[in-house]
Structures are given as structure tokens and as C-alpha cells.
N, C-alpha and C positions, 0 to 999 in steps of 0.2 A: 766521688768517679761517677755515679749512678745520676745525680744530679744534674751531670756534664752534659749527657745524653738523653736526657729525660725530651720523649717524644712529645709528652703532654695532651691537648686536645686540637692544637695548630696544626697548619699544614705544614709539611716537611718536603723539601725539592730538592732532590740529587739531579745535580748537573753534571752532564757528562761534555767537557770540554775539546773536540778536536781541531786543532792548530795547528797550520802545515809547518811552521817554524820552530815545532816543539813538541815533548813527547804528551800524549793525552792526560788531561786532568781531571782527577773527578772531584768534585764538593759535595760532601755529606750533608751539608744543610744542619748539623747537629745529628745526624743520625748515627744511631751505634753502629761500628761498623758490621758488628756481627747480624744485623739487622740486615744492613746494605746488602750483605755479602749473600743473604739468603735469598733476598727479592731478585736481586743480579742472579742466581743461580735459579730461581723457579722463570725468571722471564727468560733466558738462554733455552733452557728446556723446553717451553711453550712456542717459542721460535723455533728450535730442531723441530719440534713436532709437526709444524706447520708444514715444512718443507717438505717438496716435491723431492722425492729419492729418485736417482738417474736409473735408468736399464742396464743392466752390465751385462757384455755377452763378450765370448771369447771362442773365436773358429767360428762363428755365427749361429752357436749356441747361447739362447740366453740362459745366465747362472742365476741372476737377481733383477727383480724390478721391482717396483713401489710396495715394499712390505711382503713380497713374494721371494721364498728362495726356494730354488730347483736343484736338486743333489741327482748327478746321474748314477743310477745304481748300478749299471754293467762296470763304470770306472773302481766304483769300491767292492766289487766282487778277486776273491784270491784264488 
């Protein structure tokens, strides 16, 4: 089974096919599915880290902005 997914020294190209007429397809080109899953996971994390986060506010008070979160101390006092 390992020989079936041997990456060797050649180039492996993973194709993501988006077609309006059907569901997305992924061709792993011989790449082991666990290796491909790790590549996709790392790529998704890198893309997510690059994204700018929105500013979140409620009733005119900013409660979160890109990588900064605010907690109103008065709301937490009992």
C-alpha cells in the first residue's frame, strides 16, 4: 500500500476542480491522503492568519477589533 502513495522525488500536483455543474473534486495525483490533509490544514491556517478581522461593536462600544479584545469591567462587577 505504501508504494501506491510513494511521493518519490518527482513533482506531485494536487488539483482542486470547481465546476458549476457538480460538486468540487480533488485529484491527489498519488499523494497520500493524510499528507494532503495536512497540506490543506496548514494552508487554511495560513490563509486565516492573513485575513483582516472585522471590528465588532454593540450599542456604539467596540468590543473587538483586529486581534484586540476589550472587556467592560463595569459589566462584570456583581
